[in-house]
C-alpha positions, 0 to 999 in steps of 0.5 A, a space after each residue: 083112135 090111138 094112144 101114146 104111152 111111155 114105157 120107162 126103161 134104164 134110168 131115164 129112157 122112154 120107149 114109146 108105145 103107139 096103140 089102138 087098144 089091140 096092137 102096139 107099135 113100139 118106138 126105140 125099144 132099148 131093152 125088151 123086159 119093160 116092153 114085155 111087161 107093158 104088153 102083158 099088163 095091157 094085153 096088147 099084141 106087138 105090131 111093129 118096131 120103129 127105131 130112130 137111130 143106132 145107139 144101143 139104148 134105142 135098139 138093144 131090145 129088138 132081138 129079144 122082142 123078135 125071139 118072142 114076137 116073130 110075127 104081128 097080129 095078122 101073122 105077117 113078119 113083124 116089121 122093124 123100121 129104121 134109118 137107112 143110113 145106120 146099122 139097125 139090128 133086124 131092120 126090115 124096112 129102111 127109111 130116109 127123108 120123104 118116105 112115109 111108113 104105113 103100119 097095119 097094126 096099129 093102123 097109122 102113117 108116119 112121115 120120115 125126117 132126116 135129123 142128123 147131128 146126134 148120129 149121122 143117120 138119125 131120123 124122126 117120125 112125124 104124123 097125125 094120129 087119130 085121137 092124139 093129133 100131130 106128133 113127132 117121135 124124135 129120139 135123141 135129136 130134140 129133148 124137152 128144153 134141150 137137144 142131143 149131144 153131137 156124137 157124129 154130126 156137126 153143129 150146122 147139121 144139128 141146127 138144120 135138123 132142129 130147124 126142121 122140127 121147129 117148123 112143124 105145127 106148134 101143137 105137135 106133141 114132142 115124144 123124145 126118148 129121155 127124161 133130161 128135162 130137169 137138167 135141161 131147164 136149169 141150163 135154159 135158165 142160165 142162158 135166159 134168166 129173164 125168160 118168164 116162160 122158162 121160169 114158169 116151166 122150171 117150176 112145172 118141171 119140179 112139180 111133175 118130177 116131185 110127183 114122179 110124173 114124166 115131163 114129156 111130151 111137150 109141144 113144138 110151140 112150147 119148145 120154141 118158147 123155152 128151148 135154148 137150142 131152138 132159140 139160138 138165133 135170139 139176141 138174148 141167147 146169142 149175147 149169153 153165148 158170147 159172154 160165156 164163150 168170151 166171144 167178141 161183142 160182135 158175136 150176135 153177127 157171127 155164123 149161126 152154126 158157130 153160135 149154136 156150137 158154142 151153146 152146145 159146148 156150154 151145155 156139155 160142160 154145164 153142171 
């Protein structure tokens, strides 16, 4: 049986630990110190490192972790898994869409999905974890009620990437890498002020954050109901984008990527 636990890092990052009570696979260790503290507190061994994309707050701790954990619990070199299309420090296993990674400690398999948009070579990892169910570790592509900024990709690429994630089973747990939900749900409310699911979620987010609790993971089904970036083809969202961007009334019939791009630009300037 496996568990997934968040390791808070920086101001709003989540490093994810997938463990079996003995060894942990660490997803996106942007800094080493919180991971080391987690391992010391839990008594877990470091069994693998898994990276979604090249940004420093997702791989900045790899070198320091390897300096202390050169090998895994079985004595073999510690695997560092990362996207083939990006420069990942100390990567030993390069992956792309369609690959399946098999880890020994903890024992698990994850399927690789190419999700460019935030960065050019960003990947996500999806699978079924014993004791947890279906999961996706999506880095900075999909957030609770939001999505990543388009630093290296186009709106069309990000829309296609989100479509892949939205097609996962509704009960798939979404393990994203940042606690951005309060801001994201305010934006979702501005886009769809009459969406009852968004309003209920906003109240729940406020309750969780007031209690100092994470708002993630959510699920794919939940995101389909409240995330404007998964709902950019919905008439209410398209109409809101058209009004905000002062598009022609026929915006509902415009290219999906153009509407998505205008939605993302709206969020970029949203305060």
